[in-house]
N, C-alpha and C positions, 0 to 999 in steps of 0.2 A: 504494500500500500504506500502511496506517496504521502509526503508530509502535508499537513494542512497549511493553507495560505494564511499569513498573518493578517489580522484586521486591525489597522491602527486606530488611534483615538478618534472618537466621533464628536464628542462635545466636551465642554470645558468645566470650569469651576468659577467661583467668584473670588474676586480680589487678587488675582495673580496671573501668572503666565505659565506656559508649559515647559517642562523639562524635555530633553531629548527622549525619543523612544529608546527602549533598551536595545542592546546589541543582540545577536543571535542567542536564543535560549527560550525561556518559557513564553515570552511575548513577541517573538519574531524579530524581524529586521529593525535596525535603528532608523532614526529620522531626525530632522533638524529641530532645533528649539527656537522659540521666540525669545527676544531679550527680556531681561527682568525690568520691572518698572523702578522708578525712583524709590529707594528704601524708605524714604519718609512717608510713602503712601501707606505703610503698614498693612499690606494686603494680606488677605486670608489664604492660608494654604489649602490644598486639596491633595488627598493621598491617591496612590494607585490602589485599585481593588486587589484584595487577596484571593487566592484560590483555596478551596474550590468556590465557585460562584454559586450563591444561593439560587434556587429556582424562582422563576417569575411567579407572582401570586396575583390574584384578582385585585388586591389592594396594593397599588404600586408604592404606597407610602410605608409599607411594612418591610423594613430592611434593617439588618443588624447594625449596631453602632461601632463594631470593631473591625472595620474594613481596611485598616492600614495604619502603620505608625512608623515613619522613617525620619531620618535627619540627614540632609545632604548639604553641600555647598551650593549656593546659587550661581547661575551663569553670569555672563557679562551684563553690564548695566545698559539701560536705554537712556539716552539723553544725558543729564548730569548725574543720574543715579549711580550708585556703586553696588558692589555685591552685598548680599544679605544672606541670612541663614534660612534654609527651607525647613519648615516644620510640618510634618504630616500627621495631623491629630484629629481631623474632622471627618464626618461621614461623607460618603460619595454623594454627588448631586442626585436627587431622587426623581425629578420629573422625566429624566431620560432613562430610568431604570429598565423599562421594557426593552429598549434598543440595546442598552449596554449589556445586560445579562445575555440577551440573545446572541450578540456578536461575540462575546467572550466564549460562549458555548460552542460557536462555530469553529473556533480555533485559536483564541487568544489574540493578543496583540493590541488591544485597546489600552491606552494609557490615559488616565485622567490627569490633566496637568496639575502640577503642584505649584502653589504660589510662593512668593518670597516675602519676607518680612524682616525687619531689623532683629538681630539676635535678642531674644528675651521679650520681644513685643507680644502683645496679646490683642485679640479682637476687641474692638470697643464694645462695652456692654450696654444694654438698654437701660433707660432710666428706671430707677428702683420703683417709682410710683406706677410704672406701666404694669407691673405685676398685679396691681389692684384692679385692673380692668378699665381704668379711665386713662385715656391717652394724655400725655403731656404735649407741649408744643415745642417746636424747634425754631430757631431764628429763620424766618422765611423771607425770601426775596419776592414773594408773589403779591404782597399787599400793594394795591394801587397800580400793578403792572398789567398791561393788556395781555390777555391770554385767550386761547381758543382750544379747549380740550387739552391735549398733551403738549401743546405749544405754549411756552411762556415767553412773551415778547411780541413785538409787532410783526405782522405778516410780511412787511417789506424790509425787515432787518437786513443789515449789510452782511452779517455773518450768522449762519444757522449751525448750531451745535447739536449733534446727535449724542444723546446721553443714554447709553444702554445699561440697564440696571435690573436687579431683582430686589423686591422689597424685603426679603429676608437677609440680604447681604449687609453685614454691619458696616462695611466700608462704603457701600452705597449711601447708607445713612450718614456716615461721616462726610461724604461729598455734599449731601443735602444740607447738613448742619453748618459746615465750615467753608464750603466753596461757593455754593449758589448765592448766599447773601452778599458775597463780594462782587457779584455780577450786577448788583442793584442798579448802579448808575448807567451801565452799558445796556441793560435791559430797558431802562426807562427812556433813554434817548434814541433807541432804535438801532444801536450798534449791533446788538445780539438778540437772537431768539434761541431759546433752549427747548429742545424737543425730547421728552422722555420716551424712550423705546423700551418696551417690555422684553426682557430676556429672562423669562420665568422658568428657571431650571432647577432650583435647589429642592423643591418638593411641592406637594399639593397646596401647602399654605402660600407658596409663592404665587400660584395661579389665583387662589382666592383673594389675596391682597391686591393683585393687579386688577381683578374684576371689581373689587370694592372701589378702587380709585377711578377706573374707567367710568363706572356708573355714577360718579359724582359730576362728570362732565356735562350731562344734559341740564344740570342745575347751575352750571357755571362755577363749580367748586372743585374742579379737578385738582388744582394745586394746593388748595386748603386740605383736601383729603390726602394728597401725596405727603404733605408735611406731617399730618396727624398719624398716618400709618407708619412712617419711618420713626416717629417719636415713640410709637407703641411696640417697637421690636422687643422681644424677650426670649431669645433662643430660636433655633430652627425647628420647625415642625413640632413644636411643643405646646401649641394652643394659643400662641400670641395672636394668630390670625384665624382662629376658629370662627365659625359663622356668627355665634352670639357676640363675640368680642368685636368683630368687625361691625356688627349692627350697632353696638355701643359707640364705636368710633364715628360711624356715620351720623348718629344722633348728635354727637358732640359738635360735629361740623355744621349741623342744621339741615341735613338732607331729609327729604320726604321719604319716610320709611317704605311705604307701599311702592312708590315709583322706583326707589333705589333697589328694593328687594326683587322686583320684577326684572329689572335689568341684570342683576347679579345672576339670577336663575335662567336667563335667556341663553340658549345654546349659542347664539351668534356672538355673545360676549366671549365665551371660551374660544371660539374659532378665531376671533380677532386677536386675542392674546397669543395663541399658538402660532398664528400667521406672522405676528410681529417677531416672535422668537425664531421662527424659521427664516425670516429675513435677516436676522442677526447671524444665523448659521451661514447663510449665503454670503454675508458680509465679512465672514472670518472672525466673528466675535467669539472669544474663547474664555473670557473672564469678565467679572463685573466688579466695580464699574469700569466701563470702557467709554471714553469720550472722544469723539471725532470732531476735529476743528480744521476745516479747510485742508483736508488731506493729511493732517497730523493726528496720530492716534496716541492718546494717553491711557495707559493701563494702570488701574488702581486710582487712588486719590492723588491728583497731580500736585506738583509744586506750584503754588498759586502764582508766584511771580512769573514763572515760565508760561503758565497757562494763559495769564492775562496778556503777556507779551505776544503770544501766538495769535490770540484774538485780535489784538490791536494791529498786528502786521497784516492779518487777513482783511481787516476793515480798511486798511490803507492801500489795499490792492495787491498784496502778495499773491503770486500765482499758487494755486492749490497743488499740493503734492499728490502722489498716488498712494492711496490707502493699501494696506496689505490685502492680497487676494485670498479668498477662502481656500483652505486646503481641501482637496477632494475627500469625500467620505471614504473611509477604509472599506473596500468592497472586494471580496475574494474573486468576484466575477470581472473585475476591472480589465484584466488582460484577455478576456474571452469574448469573441464576437457574439453579441446578443442583439436581438431586436424584439422588443416587447416580451412576450412570453415564450419566445423561441431563442435557441442558441445554436450557432453553427450554420453550415451551408446546406441548402436544400438538395444539393447534389451528393451529400455524404451517403455512403452505402448503407448505413444503419441509422434508423430513426428510433430514439428512445422516448416513449411517452411516459411522463410522470403524472399519474392520476392522484391528485392530492385532496385529502380532507384535513385541513389544518388543525382540527381538534383531535385527530387520531394520535394517540400517545406514541405510536411507533414512527411518526413522521420525522422525528429528530435524526434517526439513523440515516435517512436519505440525505439530509444536508451535511451531517457530520462525517459519515463514512463513505458514502457512495459518490457524492458530487465532486470531491477533489479529483477522483479518478475519471469521472465523466468529463470534467473540464479539460483534462489532458487530451482526451479523445476528440473533443470538439475542436481544440486548437490544432491538432494534427490532421483534421479533416476526416477522421474515422467515423464520427457520429454526429448526429443532429439531435438536439433535445427539444422537446415540446412539453410545456406545462398544460395539464388538463385538470378541470375541476370535477371532483367527485364529492360534493358537499352533502353528505348523507346524515351528519350527526346533529343537524339543527341550525338555528339562526346564526350562531357564532361561526359555524362553518361557512355560511353564506357571506357573513361580514368579512371574514378573513380573506376569502377568495376575491371578494370585491376590492379589498385593499390592494391586492397584487395587481388586479386589472387597472385600478385607478392610478397606481404608480406608473404602470406601463403607458397609460393614456397621456401622462405628462412627459413621457420620454425619460422617466426617472429609473432608478435601479430596481426594476421589478424583481430580478432574481435575488437581490439582496433582501428585499422585503419577504420574498418567498422563504428564504433561509431563516430570517428572524422569526417568522410565524411557525415554521416547521420545528425549530429546536425548542420552542417554548410550549409545544402541545402538551396538554395535561388531561385530555379526555373530554367527553361531552359535558357541557354545562359548567365549566370551570370559571366562567365569568371573565375570562381574559380578553377575548376578542370582541369587546364592545366598542361602540363608536368613539367614545372619549379617549380610550387607550390607543386606538388606532390613529387618532388624530395626533396624539403626543409623539408617536413613532414618526409620523409624517413630518411633524415639526422638526424633530431632531435630524431628519434627513434633509432638511432645508427645502422641502417641497412647497408648492403653492397650497397652503392649507385650506383656503376658501374653495379652491377648485376641487381639491381632494374630498372635502366634506360634501360638496354638491354631487360629486361622482358617487360617493358611497350611498347617497340617498336616491340615485337615479334608478327608477324601476326597470329601465332597459338593461342595466348591469345585472340586476337580480335575475331577470328573465334569461339572460345569456348564460349565467351560471347554472340555473336550473335546467336549461336545455342541454348543456354539456354534461351535466350530471346524469340526465336521462339517457344520453348517448352511452355513457359508461355503463349504466345499468343494463342497457340493451346488449352490451358486449359481455354481460355476465359478471361484471365487477360488483361486488357486494360491500366492499369497505376499502377505504384508503389507508395508507398509501398503496397504490398498485402500480406496477411497471409492466409495460408491454414493449417488447423489443421487436421491431419490424425490419425485415430485409427485403428489398424490392417490393415494398408495399404489402408484403405478406407477413403475418405474425409468425415470429420464430420462437418466442418464449414469453411467458408472463409470470409475474411474481406478486405476492400481496402479503400484508401483515408485516411481521418482522422481516425486513429485507436482508437477505444474505448477499453481501456485496460481492463476494468471490463468485457466486453462481451467476449474478447479473453480468459481471464483467466477462465471465466465460462465454455467456450467450452472445454478448456483443462482439467478442474477439473470435468467435467461432471455435472455441476450444471444447 
C-alpha cells in the first residue's frame, strides 16, 4: 500500500501566526511559515492537535481540553517586531472541528498555527464584573461617528480598514479597547472607515456572538453591541456568550428583544457569518485579529504608532501593497485530474464506480485505505473514478450527498468534501450531516457559503440524488459503500460493506 498524502493546515487560530509545517514524519511534508507579529501584540497561541484525533460528534463544541502543550522559539519578526516565545496551552479552534478531524483522519498533516507572545505574557482576561452576567463597557470610538452596520466611519472615507476578528478572541478585545479609540479623530473627519469582518472560528459561542452583534445593526446599534460583547468576554466557550447572557447584553444596549431574537434565530444570519468567515479563508486570514490597511497586513494587536503611520500614508496617496494570497486548502486530490464528481480520463481502460452512502460506518475505509491507491491509478491513466450516490440511510445521507454535489457545482474540491464526509461516518441518524454543520465545513473550505446553502436547499439536487440512488438499487446494490469495477463498459467485479482494498485493486489490475 502507498503512503497517504499529507493534508496541510486548513484554518488558523486567533492572535498569532503559523509555524512551519513539520518535516517528514507523522504530519507529512514541511511548509513555509508566516512571520511573527510584533511581540507587543501579545497574541494568543494555538497548539497542534494531538493524536489520536477524537471522532466527530453531532455537537461540534464537545472537544477535549488537552489537545496540545508545547514550547518553541518563535520565527522571524514582521515589521519592527522581534522574536517571542511560543506557548501552546489552549484548545484547538472549534468551529472548524468537522473539517479538521476529518482531514486528520484522512492522513494527517494539518497543523494548527501557533501564535507568538512575549515570554511570560498571558491572554488578557475579561472584566471581573462580566462574570455576573451584566456587561461592562469599553472605551469606544463609535459615539457620534457615522456608521452603517459593520462599517464604522463615512462611506466615502479615504482609507477603508478590514478588521477580521472573533468575539471570543481576547486580543481582538484588546484591539477594540486600546486601538479603535485612537482612531477617533480619523474616523470623525472621514480619513478612515473601519469594517468589522467576522472570522468566527474559535467555537459555537463565536458564531452566537457574531449573530448577536449583526442583529443589532437593523436598530443602528451594531457598534454599541460590538463594544458590549467584547466587554463581556469571560473565557472561550464557557457560557460568556450563551443565549441568555447575550439576551442580557442586548437588553443593556437597548435592543428590541423580539426583533433582535428573530434575527438571531434567522438561518440567513448564520449563513452571513459563515460566508464572511469563508471570505477570510479566501483572503488568507489565519489568525485574529488581522487588520488590513491599504495592502498592509497587521497580525495581532498592532503597534499603534506604526498602525497610524500606515493609515496616514494611505490617506496621503501611498500606493497599496499586495496582501498575502491565500494558501490552497490541503487536499490529497490536488495532484489528481478531477472534474466534479469524476477523476481521471474517460479513455482509461477501467472505470471504478464508488457508490456512497455517507452515513454508512464503513465509508471511512474507502477514503483512508483505498483512495490513495486509486489516485495513483488515475494519475497513470489506468483508471477513471466516478462518484455515485446510494443514499439509503435517511435524510442525512441525502444532505451529505448534496454537499458533495454542491461543492462540485462551485468548481470546488468535491473529492475532498467526499473524503471529509466518508471518514466521519458514524451510522444512520448520528446527527452529523445536518445543514448547519455542512455549512461550517463549506466555510472552512472558503466556498461561497450563500450559494452552497441555496444549493443544499435546491429540490432538483435532492431529486438527482434520489434518482441515482434508485439506479443503484436497480443494479442490486442494497447498502453503501459499494464499488463496481467496469472494463469496456462491462462489470468485472463488485464489492460492498467493509471494503477489502487488496481485492479491489486486484480486480482493477487484472490480477
